[in-house]
N, C-alpha and C positions, 0 to 999 in steps of 0.2 A: 632291438636290444643286442643282437648278436654281432653287430658290426664292430664294436670295440673288442669284443672277445676274439673275433676272427682276425682282427688286426694284430692282436697279441701273438698269434702264431704265423703271421705273414712274413715271409722272407724279405719282401719289399716294403717293410714297415716304414722306412724313412720316406719313401715315395708316396705311400698311400695315407700316411697319418694326417696330413693337413686336410684332405678332403673329408675324412671321417669326422674329425673334431669340428670342422665347420658345419657339418650336417647335424652333429650332436648338440652343439652349444645352444641353439634356439630351443631345442627340446628340454635341455637341462634348465634353461631359464624359466620356461613355462612350469616345469615340474617343481622348481624351487619356489615359485610364487604359490603354487597349489599347496605344497607341503607346509610352507611357513615354518613354524617352530615345533611342529609335531614330531614325535619320536618315530612314528610310522606314517606311511604315505597317506592313509585315510584316518589316522589317529588311532587305529587299532590294527593288529596284524592281519595282513592279507597276502595273497600270492605276489602282489606287486612288490612287497618288501623283500621277498626272496630274490627277485630279479635285481632290485636296486642294490641289495647287499652284495650279490655276486658281481654285478657290473662295476660297482664302486672299486673293487679290487683291481680290475683292469684299468679303469680310469686313473686310479692313483699311481699305478706303475707307468702307464704310457703318457699320461698328461697330468703330471703332479701339480702344475699351476692351476689347472681347471679343477682338480680335486680340492685344492685349498680354497678356491673361489666359491665352489658350490658346497658349502659346509653341511648341507642336509645329507649329502652322500655318506659322510663319515658318521653323522649322528644316527642315521637309520641303520647303518651297518653295525655300529656299536650296540644299539638297542637290540637288534636282531641276534647278535652274537652272545648277548647276555641272557637270552631266553633259556630256561632250564633244559628244554629239550635239545637245543642246539649245543649247549655246554656238554650235555651228556653224549650227544652224537660225536663230538670231537674228542671226547675222552676215550 
């Protein structure tokens, strides 16, 4: 999960980004099939949703086309960010 986040801070981003997303896409495809239309990875809040919500920010900024393609990323992040505890944390 940390490869995309690490890429975000990599000075050689342009050189390294292709290898990272090529490695990530198959995993995102599998996760997309698993998640389906659920708001959370397992259908209820788990630690996996914290990871997806965070990583989705990096994916959106570094690979906007992939973020648009894998709509579950935005859906999970949105559901996560609407949790009362998360709203309160950010306030």
